[in-house]
C-alpha positions in Angstrom: 44.9 -78.8 -21.3 43.4 -80.7 -24.0 40.5 -79.7 -25.7 38.0 -81.8 -24.4 38.4 -80.4 -21.1 38.3 -77.0 -22.1 34.9 -77.6 -24.1 33.7 -79.1 -20.0 35.1 -76.6 -17.8 32.9 -73.4 -20.3 29.7 -75.8 -20.1 29.8 -75.5 -16.6 30.1 -72.2 -16.7 26.9 -72.1 -19.0 24.9 -74.7 -17.6 21.5 -73.6 -16.9 21.0 -73.6 -13.3 24.9 -73.4 -12.5 25.0 -71.2 -9.2 22.1 -73.8 -8.2 24.0 -75.0 -4.7 27.1 -72.5 -5.5 28.0 -70.4 -2.2 29.0 -66.8 -2.1 33.2 -66.9 -2.5 34.7 -65.8 1.2 37.6 -63.6 -1.0 37.9 -62.4 -4.3 40.1 -60.3 -6.5 38.2 -58.3 -8.8 39.9 -55.6 -10.7 43.1 -56.3 -9.0 41.5 -55.6 -5.5 40.4 -58.2 -2.7 37.5 -57.5 -1.3 34.9 -59.4 1.0 32.5 -59.8 -1.5 30.1 -63.0 0.4 30.2 -60.1 3.8 29.6 -57.6 0.6 26.5 -59.2 -1.0 24.7 -60.1 2.4 25.3 -56.9 3.8 23.7 -55.5 1.0 21.3 -57.9 0.8 19.7 -57.3 4.6 18.4 -54.2 3.6 15.7 -55.5 1.2 16.2 -52.6 -0.6 19.0 -50.8 -2.5 19.6 -46.7 -0.6 19.9 -44.3 -2.9 23.2 -43.6 -1.3 24.3 -46.7 -2.1 23.5 -47.1 -4.8 25.8 -46.2 -6.8 28.8 -48.5 -4.9 26.1 -51.3 -6.0 26.0 -50.1 -9.0 30.2 -50.5 -10.3 30.1 -53.7 -7.8 28.7 -54.9 -10.6 30.1 -53.2 -13.2 33.2 -54.8 -11.9 32.4 -57.8 -10.7 30.4 -58.6 -14.6 34.4 -57.4 -15.6 36.3 -60.2 -13.8 33.9 -62.5 -14.8 34.5 -62.3 -18.2 38.4 -62.0 -18.1 38.5 -65.7 -16.4 36.1 -66.5 -18.6 38.0 -65.5 -21.4 41.5 -66.9 -20.1 39.7 -70.1 -20.1 37.9 -69.6 -23.9 41.8 -69.0 -24.8 43.8 -71.8 -23.3 45.9 -69.9 -21.3 45.3 -71.7 -18.3 45.8 -75.3 -17.2 42.9 -77.7 -16.3 43.3 -77.3 -12.5 43.0 -73.6 -13.0 40.5 -73.6 -15.2 38.8 -75.4 -13.0 39.7 -72.8 -9.9 38.4 -70.5 -12.8 35.1 -71.7 -12.9 34.0 -71.9 -9.0 34.8 -69.1 -9.3 32.8 -67.5 -12.2 29.8 -69.3 -10.6 30.5 -67.7 -7.3 31.3 -64.7 -9.0 27.3 -65.0 -11.3 25.5 -66.3 -7.5 26.5 -62.2 -6.4 25.8 -60.9 -9.2 22.5 -63.2 -9.0 21.6 -62.1 -5.6 22.8 -58.5 -6.1 20.2 -58.0 -9.3 17.5 -59.5 -7.5 17.2 -55.8 -4.9 14.9 -53.2 -5.4 16.2 -50.7 -6.7 14.7 -48.1 -5.5 13.1 -46.6 -2.2 9.9 -48.0 -1.6 8.3 -44.1 -0.4 9.6 -42.9 -3.7 8.4 -45.1 -6.2 5.2 -45.3 -4.4 4.8 -41.3 -5.0 5.9 -41.9 -8.7 3.4 -44.3 -9.3 0.7 -42.9 -7.6 1.3 -39.4 -10.3 1.4 -41.9 -13.6 -1.6 -43.5 -12.2 -3.4 -39.9 -11.5 -2.4 -38.4 -14.9 -3.1 -41.7 -16.9 -6.9 -41.3 -15.3 -6.7 -37.7 -16.0 -6.5 -38.4 -19.7 -9.1 -41.1 -19.5 -11.3 -38.4 -18.5 -10.8 -36.0 -20.7 -10.6 -38.5 -23.5 -14.2 -40.2 -22.4 -15.8 -37.2 -22.0 -14.3 -35.3 -25.6 -12.3 -33.0 -23.7 -8.5 -33.6 -25.1 -8.1 -31.0 -27.3 -10.0 -30.9 -30.3 -8.8 -34.4 -30.9 -11.4 -36.4 -30.2 -15.5 -36.3 -31.4 -16.5 -33.2 -29.3 -20.6 -34.4 -28.2 -23.4 -32.4 -29.1 -25.3 -32.2 -32.3 
């Protein structure tokens, strides 16, 4: 492939908004294994949050997708492929980016657990504030009495 063609392909991958209008590939080979990428992403997205039992599976999928993206990009950067193959790789990379974006937008925790943790943190901050305001912060502040 010619140098200007390689640069065009790399520019397409790195372009702001490259995933706009791009669909997640139906099937893709990731780390030597064929996966139904679109089905996987839509299955996870239907839930709106990642259940604790699925979190490791989703995290592993994201790691594998990032690794696969990098390997495909490296093949273009190192000029190891023809222009036609490079175009196919670019489409795969942009599709992988689209899948990663969809997976990254999911809320990673159980909402009830998150609310409980948030309430506990709020209560702790409130108690620390009251202790300081009342001068009972363990001798660090002024005591109100002359």
